[in-house]
N, C-alpha and C positions, 0 to 999 in steps of 0.2 A: 447604218448612221450609226457612230459614235456615241459610246453614253458614258459621263464621267467623266475626271479627269485624267490625264495623258500621262503615261508611265517615261514617256520618251520625251525628253526635251533637249534640241540640237540648237546649236544658236550658231552663229557665221556669220562676223561681222570682217570690216572693210575699212581701213583709214590708209590716209598720205601724209606722211610727214617732211618736207612739207608740205601741204596742198595749194602750196600760190609757189612760183618759180621765176626770173627771172631769165629771159635771152638776152645772152649778152657774147661776147666774144669766145667765150668757153661753155660747154655743155654744163647747165644744171642739173642736179639730181634730187630723185624726190625718193624717200624709202616708201613702199606697199605693201603691207603688212594686210595676209587674213586671218583672223583667229577662231578658233573653232574649239566648242564646249559640247560636249553634252552630260544635261543634268548637273551643268555649271562645273566639270570638272573639265579640264585642258586634255583633250587627243591628240596626241601624238602620233608619228607618222601617215596624215593623212596627205592624198596628194593633191592639190590646188592649182590650177589653171588660172594664168593673166595673160586677159589682150586686150592690147589696145584697139579699141573699137573706132575710135577716128578721134584724128588730130597726128601731130608730128609726134616723133621723137620712136625710143625704142628701149629695151629694157639693155641690161649689161651684159648677156650674152649675145648680145648684137639681133635682135630678133624682133616680132613685131609680137609673138607668144610663147612662155616658157611656161615653167612649171615647178612647185618648191612643195618639197614634204614639210607639214608643222615638227615644231619640235619639244623639246616637253612641255611648253607652258600654252601648247598648241599653236603657235602661228609659226605661217607659213610667209618669208619675206624675200620678195625682189626689189631689187633699185633699179628705178625708171629714171632713163638719161633725154633729157630734153632737148632741143633743136639750139641750136647757135639763131645768135638775131642776122645775121646772114641768111638763115632758112627760113622765118620767115618776115612777112609785111607789115604784120598786126597784130596787136593779144588776139591768144587763141585760150583754147582747153583740148584736152586732150581727156578723152573716155575710156577707163581701166576698166573690164570686167573680169572679176574672178570667178573662180566655178569650182566647186569641191567635186571631185571624183567619186560618185556614189555605185554600189550594186544594186540599188533598185529603179528603178525608173526616175526615182525623182531628181527634178533641174535644180538644185541650191546654189542657187549667183547671187550675187551684190556687182553694181556698179557706184564708181566713182569719178570726179571730176577732178582735175590736177589742173590749174588757170597760171594759163603762160603768157607773162605781161615782158613786151618788149624794152629794153634800158633807156632812157631817155639819154 
């Protein structure tokens, strides 16, 4: 059993900007960002996987699963592209999971919802 304070502090955060988009005749987009820090310092060149678990839409590479490396600020960013108003019949959610690739058996991940509203 570990004793005392940890000497390793890894943070993994996930956000979508915006987290509410409109389904119109054109596809709306949201920037999905994962931030990785070790002991408060941004981690560069970490591989982060992004997966649309449920709901409509795709990433800018036309897939439902993609990956990106973190930049010098510890941020891996992808673009989520939502459905058009012709593709959905009611307001819905897209759930996106982001997972940090590790060399250990640790499973470090987060999930976020993007709310998709039909334009009235």
